[in-house]
NUNUGU-260142 format. One record per residue (C-alpha): residue number from 0; residue in three letters; x, y, z. Coordinates in steps of 0.2 Angstrom, whole numbers, plus 5000, padded with zeros to 4 digits. Last residue first. Example, Ala and Ser with C-alpha at 12.3 -4.5 7.8 and 13.67 -1.06 7.14 Angstrom:
% residues 2
pt num=1 residuo=SER east=5068 north=4995 up=5036
pt num=0 residuo=ALA east=5062 north=4978 up=5039
***
This chain:
% residues 381
pt num=380 residuo=ASP east=4881 north=5123 up=5161
pt num=379 residuo=ILE east=4887 north=5117 up=5144
pt num=378 residuo=ILE east=4895 north=5100 up=5147
pt num=377 residuo=PRO east=4914 north=5098 up=5145
pt num=376 residuo=CYS east=4920 north=5087 up=5130
pt num=375 residuo=ARG east=4925 north=5070 up=5137
pt num=374 residuo=THR east=4942 north=5067 up=5146
pt num=373 residuo=PHE east=4956 north=5055 up=5141
pt num=372 residuo=PRO east=4970 north=5053 up=5154
pt num=371 residuo=LYS east=4987 north=5055 up=5146
pt num=370 residuo=GLU east=4997 north=5039 up=5145
pt num=369 residuo=ARG east=4994 north=5038 up=5126
pt num=368 residuo=ASP east=5002 north=5055 up=5122
pt num=367 residuo=PHE east=4995 north=5057 up=5105
pt num=366 residuo=LEU east=4978 north=5059 up=5111
pt num=365 residuo=PHE east=4965 north=5053 up=5098
pt num=364 residuo=ARG east=4947 north=5061 up=5098
pt num=363 residuo=TYR east=4931 north=5055 up=5090
pt num=362 residuo=THR east=4916 north=5066 up=5085
pt num=361 residuo=ALA east=4902 north=5054 up=5085
pt num=360 residuo=TYR east=4886 north=5054 up=5075
pt num=359 residuo=LYS east=4868 north=5049 up=5078
pt num=358 residuo=ARG east=4852 north=5049 up=5068
pt num=357 residuo=PHE east=4833 north=5048 up=5071
pt num=356 residuo=VAL east=4832 north=5056 up=5088
pt num=355 residuo=LYS east=4814 north=5061 up=5090
pt num=354 residuo=ALA east=4806 north=5078 up=5091
pt num=353 residuo=GLY east=4791 north=5079 up=5103
pt num=352 residuo=LEU east=4795 north=5097 up=5108
pt num=351 residuo=ASN east=4800 north=5091 up=5126
pt num=350 residuo=ASP east=4813 north=5079 up=5118
pt num=349 residuo=CYS east=4820 north=5094 up=5108
pt num=348 residuo=VAL east=4821 north=5105 up=5123
pt num=347 residuo=LYS east=4829 north=5091 up=5133
pt num=346 residuo=LEU east=4843 north=5090 up=5120
pt num=345 residuo=MET east=4845 north=5109 up=5121
pt num=344 residuo=LYS east=4847 north=5109 up=5139
pt num=343 residuo=PRO east=4859 north=5094 up=5138
pt num=342 residuo=ASN east=4872 north=5103 up=5128
pt num=341 residuo=PHE east=4888 north=5092 up=5129
pt num=340 residuo=ASP east=4878 north=5079 up=5120
pt num=339 residuo=GLY east=4881 north=5089 up=5104
pt num=338 residuo=ILE east=4866 north=5095 up=5094
pt num=337 residuo=TRP east=4866 north=5090 up=5076
pt num=336 residuo=THR east=4855 north=5097 up=5062
pt num=335 residuo=LEU east=4836 north=5097 up=5066
pt num=334 residuo=VAL east=4825 north=5089 up=5054
pt num=333 residuo=THR east=4808 north=5096 up=5050
pt num=332 residuo=ARG east=4793 north=5088 up=5042
pt num=331 residuo=ASN east=4778 north=5093 up=5031
pt num=330 residuo=TYR east=4786 north=5107 up=5020
pt num=329 residuo=GLN east=4777 north=5113 up=5004
pt num=328 residuo=THR east=4771 north=5129 up=5013
pt num=327 residuo=LYS east=4755 north=5134 up=5021
pt num=326 residuo=GLY east=4750 north=5117 up=5029
pt num=325 residuo=ALA east=4764 north=5118 up=5041
pt num=324 residuo=ILE east=4774 north=5135 up=5040
pt num=323 residuo=ASN east=4764 north=5148 up=5049
pt num=322 residuo=LEU east=4755 north=5139 up=5063
pt num=321 residuo=GLN east=4767 north=5125 up=5066
pt num=320 residuo=SER east=4782 north=5137 up=5064
pt num=319 residuo=TRP east=4774 north=5148 up=5078
pt num=318 residuo=LYS east=4772 north=5133 up=5089
pt num=317 residuo=ILE east=4790 north=5128 up=5086
pt num=316 residuo=MET east=4796 north=5146 up=5090
pt num=315 residuo=ALA east=4786 north=5147 up=5105
pt num=314 residuo=GLY east=4792 north=5130 up=5111
pt num=313 residuo=GLU east=4810 north=5136 up=5111
pt num=312 residuo=VAL east=4805 north=5153 up=5119
pt num=311 residuo=GLY east=4797 north=5144 up=5134
pt num=310 residuo=LYS east=4808 north=5149 up=5148
pt num=309 residuo=SER east=4820 north=5135 up=5147
pt num=308 residuo=GLN east=4834 north=5146 up=5139
pt num=307 residuo=PHE east=4831 north=5165 up=5140
pt num=306 residuo=ALA east=4848 north=5170 up=5148
pt num=305 residuo=LYS east=4857 north=5157 up=5138
pt num=304 residuo=ASP east=4852 north=5166 up=5122
pt num=303 residuo=VAL east=4843 north=5152 up=5112
pt num=302 residuo=GLY east=4848 north=5142 up=5097
pt num=301 residuo=PHE east=4842 north=5131 up=5083
pt num=300 residuo=VAL east=4854 north=5130 up=5069
pt num=299 residuo=ILE east=4853 north=5120 up=5053
pt num=298 residuo=GLY east=4835 north=5116 up=5055
pt num=297 residuo=VAL east=4832 north=5106 up=5039
pt num=296 residuo=MET east=4816 north=5107 up=5030
pt num=295 residuo=THR east=4808 north=5092 up=5022
pt num=294 residuo=LYS east=4796 north=5092 up=5007
pt num=293 residuo=PRO east=4810 north=5096 up=4995
pt num=292 residuo=THR east=4803 north=5096 up=4977
pt num=291 residuo=LYS east=4797 north=5114 up=4976
pt num=290 residuo=LYS east=4796 north=5113 up=4957
pt num=289 residuo=TRP east=4806 north=5129 up=4956
pt num=288 residuo=LYS east=4819 north=5121 up=4967
pt num=287 residuo=HIS east=4818 north=5105 up=4957
pt num=286 residuo=TYR east=4821 north=5114 up=4941
pt num=285 residuo=LEU east=4835 north=5125 up=4948
pt num=284 residuo=PHE east=4844 north=5110 up=4954
pt num=283 residuo=LYS east=4842 north=5101 up=4938
pt num=282 residuo=LEU east=4849 north=5116 up=4928
pt num=281 residuo=LYS east=4863 north=5117 up=4941
pt num=280 residuo=GLY east=4868 north=5099 up=4939
pt num=279 residuo=ILE east=4868 north=5101 up=4920
pt num=278 residuo=TRP east=4879 north=5116 up=4921
pt num=277 residuo=ASN east=4891 north=5107 up=4934
pt num=276 residuo=LEU east=4885 north=5104 up=4952
pt num=275 residuo=ASN east=4892 north=5087 up=4953
pt num=274 residuo=GLY east=4888 north=5075 up=4967
pt num=273 residuo=ASN east=4876 north=5064 up=4958
pt num=272 residuo=VAL east=4864 north=5078 up=4952
pt num=271 residuo=TYR east=4847 north=5070 up=4956
pt num=270 residuo=LYS east=4851 north=5066 up=4974
pt num=269 residuo=PHE east=4855 north=5084 up=4975
pt num=268 residuo=ILE east=4837 north=5089 up=4976
pt num=267 residuo=GLU east=4831 north=5079 up=4991
pt num=266 residuo=ASN east=4849 north=5082 up=4996
pt num=265 residuo=LEU east=4844 north=5100 up=4998
pt num=264 residuo=GLU east=4833 north=5098 up=5013
pt num=263 residuo=PRO east=4826 north=5116 up=5012
pt num=262 residuo=ILE east=4834 north=5128 up=5024
pt num=261 residuo=ASN east=4829 north=5131 up=5042
pt num=260 residuo=ILE east=4836 north=5144 up=5055
pt num=259 residuo=TYR east=4827 north=5143 up=5071
pt num=258 residuo=PHE east=4833 north=5158 up=5081
pt num=257 residuo=ALA east=4833 north=5165 up=5098
pt num=256 residuo=ILE east=4837 north=5182 up=5107
pt num=255 residuo=PRO east=4837 north=5195 up=5094
pt num=254 residuo=LYS east=4835 north=5212 up=5102
pt num=253 residuo=ASN east=4819 north=5222 up=5098
pt num=252 residuo=LYS east=4813 north=5222 up=5116
pt num=251 residuo=TYR east=4815 north=5203 up=5116
pt num=250 residuo=TYR east=4816 north=5196 up=5098
pt num=249 residuo=VAL east=4813 north=5179 up=5092
pt num=248 residuo=PHE east=4819 north=5174 up=5075
pt num=247 residuo=VAL east=4813 north=5162 up=5061
pt num=246 residuo=MET east=4820 north=5156 up=5045
pt num=245 residuo=ILE east=4807 north=5146 up=5036
pt num=244 residuo=GLU east=4798 north=5158 up=5025
pt num=243 residuo=PRO east=4814 north=5166 up=5020
pt num=242 residuo=ASP east=4819 north=5151 up=5010
pt num=241 residuo=TYR east=4837 north=5149 up=5008
pt num=240 residuo=ILE east=4846 north=5141 up=4993
pt num=239 residuo=PRO east=4855 north=5154 up=4983
pt num=238 residuo=LYS east=4858 north=5165 up=4998
pt num=237 residuo=LEU east=4865 north=5152 up=5010
pt num=236 residuo=THR east=4883 north=5155 up=5006
pt num=235 residuo=SER east=4880 north=5174 up=5008
pt num=234 residuo=MET east=4872 north=5170 up=5025
pt num=233 residuo=ILE east=4888 north=5160 up=5031
pt num=232 residuo=LYS east=4899 north=5174 up=5024
pt num=231 residuo=ARG east=4889 north=5187 up=5033
pt num=230 residuo=ALA east=4891 north=5178 up=5050
pt num=229 residuo=THR east=4909 north=5175 up=5047
pt num=228 residuo=LYS east=4912 north=5194 up=5043
pt num=227 residuo=GLU east=4902 north=5199 up=5058
pt num=226 residuo=HIS east=4913 north=5189 up=5070
pt num=225 residuo=MET east=4907 north=5173 up=5079
pt num=224 residuo=ASP east=4913 north=5170 up=5097
pt num=223 residuo=LYS east=4923 north=5154 up=5098
pt num=222 residuo=PHE east=4915 north=5137 up=5100
pt num=221 residuo=GLY east=4927 north=5123 up=5103
pt num=220 residuo=ASP east=4925 north=5124 up=5122
pt num=219 residuo=HIS east=4911 north=5137 up=5126
pt num=218 residuo=GLY east=4915 north=5155 up=5125
pt num=217 residuo=GLY east=4901 north=5160 up=5113
pt num=216 residuo=TRP east=4887 north=5146 up=5113
pt num=215 residuo=ALA east=4870 north=5155 up=5115
pt num=214 residuo=ALA east=4874 north=5173 up=5117
pt num=213 residuo=ASN east=4887 north=5172 up=5103
pt num=212 residuo=TYR east=4875 north=5163 up=5091
pt num=211 residuo=VAL east=4861 north=5175 up=5095
pt num=210 residuo=THR east=4870 north=5190 up=5091
pt num=209 residuo=LYS east=4879 north=5183 up=5076
pt num=208 residuo=PHE east=4862 north=5177 up=5068
pt num=207 residuo=ASN east=4855 north=5194 up=5071
pt num=206 residuo=ASP east=4869 north=5202 up=5061
pt num=205 residuo=ALA east=4868 north=5189 up=5047
pt num=204 residuo=ILE east=4849 north=5192 up=5045
pt num=203 residuo=GLN east=4852 north=5210 up=5044
pt num=202 residuo=ASN east=4866 north=5207 up=5031
pt num=201 residuo=LEU east=4854 north=5196 up=5021
pt num=200 residuo=SER east=4841 north=5210 up=5021
pt num=199 residuo=LEU east=4826 north=5208 up=5032
pt num=198 residuo=ASN east=4807 north=5209 up=5028
pt num=197 residuo=LYS east=4805 north=5190 up=5023
pt num=196 residuo=VAL east=4815 north=5185 up=5038
pt num=195 residuo=ASN east=4802 north=5175 up=5048
pt num=194 residuo=GLU east=4795 north=5183 up=5064
pt num=193 residuo=ILE east=4792 north=5181 up=5083
pt num=192 residuo=LYS east=4791 north=5196 up=5094
pt num=191 residuo=PHE east=4792 north=5198 up=5113
pt num=190 residuo=ASP east=4791 north=5214 up=5122
pt num=189 residuo=GLN east=4773 north=5215 up=5119
pt num=188 residuo=ASP east=4770 north=5200 up=5130
pt num=187 residuo=GLU east=4754 north=5192 up=5123
pt num=186 residuo=ILE east=4764 north=5181 up=5111
pt num=185 residuo=ILE east=4776 north=5176 up=5125
pt num=184 residuo=ARG east=4761 north=5171 up=5136
pt num=183 residuo=ASP east=4752 north=5161 up=5122
pt num=182 residuo=TYR east=4769 north=5152 up=5118
pt num=181 residuo=LYS east=4771 north=5148 up=5136
pt num=180 residuo=ARG east=4754 north=5140 up=5137
pt num=179 residuo=LEU east=4757 north=5131 up=5121
pt num=178 residuo=PHE east=4774 north=5125 up=5128
pt num=177 residuo=VAL east=4765 north=5117 up=5143
pt num=176 residuo=GLU east=4752 north=5110 up=5132
pt num=175 residuo=ARG east=4764 north=5100 up=5122
pt num=174 residuo=VAL east=4766 north=5106 up=5104
pt num=173 residuo=PRO east=4756 north=5096 up=5092
pt num=172 residuo=THR east=4765 north=5085 up=5079
pt num=171 residuo=GLU east=4759 north=5093 up=5062
pt num=170 residuo=MET east=4777 north=5098 up=5057
pt num=169 residuo=ASP east=4783 north=5080 up=5059
pt num=168 residuo=ARG east=4799 north=5080 up=5069
pt num=167 residuo=LYS east=4816 north=5073 up=5067
pt num=166 residuo=TYR east=4831 north=5075 up=5078
pt num=165 residuo=MET east=4850 north=5074 up=5075
pt num=164 residuo=LEU east=4861 north=5069 up=5089
pt num=163 residuo=GLN east=4880 north=5072 up=5090
pt num=162 residuo=ASN east=4891 north=5062 up=5102
pt num=161 residuo=TYR east=4906 north=5069 up=5111
pt num=160 residuo=TYR east=4924 north=5065 up=5113
pt num=159 residuo=VAL east=4921 north=5047 up=5108
pt num=158 residuo=GLU east=4938 north=5038 up=5109
pt num=157 residuo=PHE east=4951 north=5035 up=5095
pt num=156 residuo=GLY east=4963 north=5021 up=5098
pt num=155 residuo=TYR east=4966 north=5013 up=5081
pt num=154 residuo=ALA east=4953 north=5000 up=5084
pt num=153 residuo=LYS east=4940 north=5013 up=5089
pt num=152 residuo=PHE east=4942 north=5023 up=5072
pt num=151 residuo=LEU east=4942 north=5007 up=5061
pt num=150 residuo=ASP east=4927 north=5000 up=5071
pt num=149 residuo=ASN east=4917 north=5016 up=5069
pt num=148 residuo=TYR east=4921 north=5015 up=5050
pt num=147 residuo=TYR east=4913 north=4998 up=5050
pt num=146 residuo=VAL east=4895 north=5005 up=5050
pt num=145 residuo=PRO east=4897 north=5012 up=5032
pt num=144 residuo=ASN east=4898 north=5031 up=5031
pt num=143 residuo=TYR east=4887 north=5046 up=5029
pt num=142 residuo=ASN east=4892 north=5064 up=5033
pt num=141 residuo=MET east=4881 north=5079 up=5034
pt num=140 residuo=SER east=4883 north=5092 up=5020
pt num=139 residuo=TYR east=4865 north=5089 up=5014
pt num=138 residuo=SER east=4855 north=5076 up=5025
pt num=137 residuo=ASN east=4860 north=5058 up=5023
pt num=136 residuo=PRO east=4848 north=5045 up=5015
pt num=135 residuo=GLU east=4840 north=5033 up=5027
pt num=134 residuo=THR east=4845 north=5016 up=5032
pt num=133 residuo=PHE east=4861 north=5018 up=5041
pt num=132 residuo=ASN east=4853 north=5025 up=5056
pt num=131 residuo=GLU east=4866 north=5026 up=5071
pt num=130 residuo=THR east=4885 north=5029 up=5072
pt num=129 residuo=LEU east=4889 north=5041 up=5058
pt num=128 residuo=VAL east=4906 north=5049 up=5060
pt num=127 residuo=GLY east=4906 north=5067 up=5063
pt num=126 residuo=TRP east=4907 north=5084 up=5054
pt num=125 residuo=PHE east=4906 north=5087 up=5035
pt num=124 residuo=MET east=4897 north=5103 up=5037
pt num=123 residuo=ASN east=4889 north=5113 up=5051
pt num=122 residuo=LYS east=4904 north=5114 up=5061
pt num=121 residuo=GLU east=4912 north=5127 up=5051
pt num=120 residuo=GLY east=4930 north=5125 up=5044
pt num=119 residuo=PHE east=4943 north=5112 up=5041
pt num=118 residuo=ASN east=4929 north=5098 up=5044
pt num=117 residuo=ILE east=4928 north=5084 up=5056
pt num=116 residuo=SER east=4931 north=5065 up=5056
pt num=115 residuo=GLY east=4939 north=5066 up=5067
pt num=114 residuo=ASP east=4949 north=5075 up=5081
pt num=113 residuo=MET east=4968 north=5074 up=5082
pt num=112 residuo=LEU east=4979 north=5076 up=5097
pt num=111 residuo=GLU east=4995 north=5085 up=5103
pt num=110 residuo=ALA east=4997 north=5096 up=5088
pt num=109 residuo=GLY east=5014 north=5105 up=5085
pt num=108 residuo=GLN east=5014 north=5105 up=5066
pt num=107 residuo=LYS east=5026 north=5090 up=5066
pt num=106 residuo=THR east=5014 north=5081 up=5076
pt num=105 residuo=LEU east=5000 north=5084 up=5064
pt num=104 residuo=TRP east=5010 north=5077 up=5050
pt num=103 residuo=GLU east=5014 north=5061 up=5059
pt num=102 residuo=LYS east=4997 north=5059 up=5066
pt num=101 residuo=SER east=4989 north=5061 up=5048
pt num=100 residuo=ILE east=5002 north=5049 up=5041
pt num=99 residuo=ASP east=4997 north=5036 up=5055
pt num=98 residuo=PHE east=4978 north=5038 up=5053
pt num=97 residuo=LEU east=4979 north=5035 up=5034
pt num=96 residuo=LYS east=4991 north=5020 up=5037
pt num=95 residuo=ASN east=4980 north=5014 up=5051
pt num=94 residuo=ALA east=4964 north=5014 up=5039
pt num=93 residuo=ALA east=4973 north=5003 up=5027
pt num=92 residuo=ASP east=4979 north=4991 up=5040
pt num=91 residuo=GLN east=4961 north=4990 up=5047
pt num=90 residuo=ASN east=4953 north=4985 up=5031
pt num=89 residuo=ASN east=4935 north=4988 up=5027
pt num=88 residuo=ILE east=4939 north=5000 up=5012
pt num=87 residuo=CYS east=4942 north=5018 up=5017
pt num=86 residuo=GLU east=4935 north=5036 up=5017
pt num=85 residuo=PHE east=4940 north=5050 up=5028
pt num=84 residuo=PHE east=4935 north=5067 up=5023
pt num=83 residuo=GLY east=4942 north=5074 up=5039
pt num=82 residuo=ILE east=4956 north=5075 up=5051
pt num=81 residuo=GLY east=4959 north=5087 up=5065
pt num=80 residuo=GLY east=4973 north=5094 up=5076
pt num=79 residuo=ASN east=4971 north=5102 up=5093
pt num=78 residuo=SER east=4988 north=5108 up=5100
pt num=77 residuo=VAL east=4990 north=5122 up=5087
pt num=76 residuo=GLU east=4974 north=5131 up=5093
pt num=75 residuo=GLU east=4978 north=5148 up=5085
pt num=74 residuo=HIS east=4988 north=5140 up=5071
pt num=73 residuo=ASN east=4973 north=5129 up=5066
pt num=72 residuo=ILE east=4978 north=5112 up=5060
pt num=71 residuo=PHE east=4973 north=5101 up=5046
pt num=70 residuo=ALA east=4973 north=5083 up=5040
pt num=69 residuo=ALA east=4964 north=5075 up=5025
pt num=68 residuo=VAL east=4960 north=5057 up=5022
pt num=67 residuo=ARG east=4959 north=5045 up=5008
pt num=66 residuo=GLY east=4957 north=5026 up=5005
pt num=65 residuo=ILE east=4957 north=5012 up=4993
pt num=64 residuo=THR east=4963 north=5019 up=4977
pt num=63 residuo=GLN east=4968 north=5005 up=4965
pt num=62 residuo=ASN east=4986 north=5005 up=4958
pt num=61 residuo=ASN east=4989 north=4988 up=4966
pt num=60 residuo=ASP east=4985 north=4997 up=4983
pt num=59 residuo=LYS east=4983 north=5015 up=4984
pt num=58 residuo=LEU east=4980 north=5027 up=4998
pt num=57 residuo=ILE east=4975 north=5045 up=4995
pt num=56 residuo=TRP east=4982 north=5060 up=5004
pt num=55 residuo=ARG east=4977 north=5077 up=5010
pt num=54 residuo=ILE east=4985 north=5093 up=5018
pt num=53 residuo=ILE east=4978 north=5108 up=5027
pt num=52 residuo=LYS east=4985 north=5123 up=5036
pt num=51 residuo=GLY east=4978 north=5136 up=5047
pt num=50 residuo=ASN east=4975 north=5154 up=5052
pt num=49 residuo=ALA east=4971 north=5161 up=5034
pt num=48 residuo=HIS east=4967 north=5144 up=5028
pt num=47 residuo=ALA east=4951 north=5144 up=5038
pt num=46 residuo=LYS east=4944 north=5157 up=5027
pt num=45 residuo=ASN east=4939 north=5144 up=5014
pt num=44 residuo=GLN east=4935 north=5151 up=4997
pt num=43 residuo=GLU east=4952 north=5159 up=4992
pt num=42 residuo=PRO east=4962 north=5146 up=5001
pt num=41 residuo=ASN east=4954 north=5132 up=4992
pt num=40 residuo=PHE east=4954 north=5115 up=5001
pt num=39 residuo=VAL east=4937 north=5117 up=5009
pt num=38 residuo=LYS east=4930 north=5124 up=4992
pt num=37 residuo=GLU east=4935 north=5107 up=4984
pt num=36 residuo=ILE east=4923 north=5098 up=4995
pt num=35 residuo=ASP east=4908 north=5109 up=4991
pt num=34 residuo=GLN east=4912 north=5108 up=4972
pt num=33 residuo=LYS east=4912 north=5089 up=4973
pt num=32 residuo=LEU east=4895 north=5090 up=4980
pt num=31 residuo=HIS east=4893 north=5077 up=4994
pt num=30 residuo=PRO east=4887 north=5060 up=4987
pt num=29 residuo=ILE east=4869 north=5054 up=4992
pt num=28 residuo=TRP east=4871 north=5036 up=5000
pt num=27 residuo=ASN east=4855 north=5027 up=5004
pt num=26 residuo=LYS east=4855 north=5015 up=4989
pt num=25 residuo=ASP east=4872 north=5008 up=4995
pt num=24 residuo=ASN east=4879 north=4997 up=4981
pt num=23 residuo=GLN east=4891 north=5009 up=4974
pt num=22 residuo=TYR east=4895 north=5016 up=4991
pt num=21 residuo=ILE east=4914 north=5012 up=4992
pt num=20 residuo=LYS east=4917 north=5015 up=4973
pt num=19 residuo=TYR east=4908 north=5031 up=4972
pt num=18 residuo=PRO east=4917 north=5036 up=4988
pt num=17 residuo=LEU east=4934 north=5035 up=4979
pt num=16 residuo=ASN east=4930 north=5048 up=4965
pt num=15 residuo=LEU east=4934 north=5064 up=4974
pt num=14 residuo=PHE east=4952 north=5058 up=4980
pt num=13 residuo=ASP east=4955 north=5050 up=4963
pt num=12 residuo=LYS east=4951 north=5066 up=4954
pt num=11 residuo=ILE east=4962 north=5076 up=4966
pt num=10 residuo=THR east=4976 north=5064 up=4963
pt num=9 residuo=LYS east=4975 north=5066 up=4944
pt num=8 residuo=SER east=4972 north=5085 up=4945
pt num=7 residuo=ASP east=4988 north=5088 up=4955
pt num=6 residuo=LYS east=4992 north=5089 up=4974
pt num=5 residuo=VAL east=4985 north=5075 up=4984
pt num=4 residuo=GLU east=4999 north=5067 up=4993
pt num=3 residuo=ILE east=5001 north=5048 up=4990
pt num=2 residuo=ILE east=5002 north=5034 up=5003
pt num=1 residuo=GLN east=5006 north=5017 up=4995
pt num=0 residuo=MET east=5000 north=5000 up=5000
***
């Protein structure tokens, strides 16, 4: 077996095409867009390059590509390395070679550990190893993998740093009575307001998003405060796909304190483009967007200012959505993007809202010093 660094058109092609071999008999697999993957490795399109470094390899055996991986480091958190875009045949020796080359490179960069499989960039894409529910198609930008990937990680010595839970909820599912009462109370309080974003500019949406994000997660382990440029970049990325009817904010005295950011389930469109948004793929995308093909909306972020958590705001957003989205748009169910098990308050909110866990991922961590005690991700108080 031979490790080859990816740095020309031939090796890039091999890197991108490997999943088509691994999943050729898996009807549930929907490929990531090749263009989305390549953006991660492009310094002009991925701001993470400004403060970090990334490298990728393929693994060949008898001139056949059998594995791939990327390793990356953030110079501001040099001790924490990461690996992502891992794909491999069911062979521990092959997986070990990919993990070994990543560890070797990350050690030279000053890292003391590696997390995987994660993304060189935002947490809402390419994050985690699927551990439960291998019988439904993956959501857009969320990883999908064979069951045996978990065995490959664990056998090498990776341990679960945190679990990631995705929830699903039918739009017609009634909100529990306790949330209905809180919704009524919030609606009657003139200091509160719940609205979609039809009347906001993209920059206004981004600024509101940043405010809530920082109030909900800022300062927690692994979650830095979001800057204005980052928020606007995220919203700019969403511009071609977002539906203003299903982006919801809650305000208290005109200050944004919660959001329920949804987009159409793009994989209900992208399953028709086979991972390539070339001109043919774009035509197919526009056709299915016009046809309103997606019937699922994906809650890519669901957050509440810590000062307002567990006060009914969460249920009020869901009740508002039930009244203003269900039956009035094409969407009949919602999926919430992953919530870490380090955030028990939000997990409890999802349970209380009648949402059910339908998919789980794990973020694995490998400590280079094998004598050092392993600790899980800290719980958000």
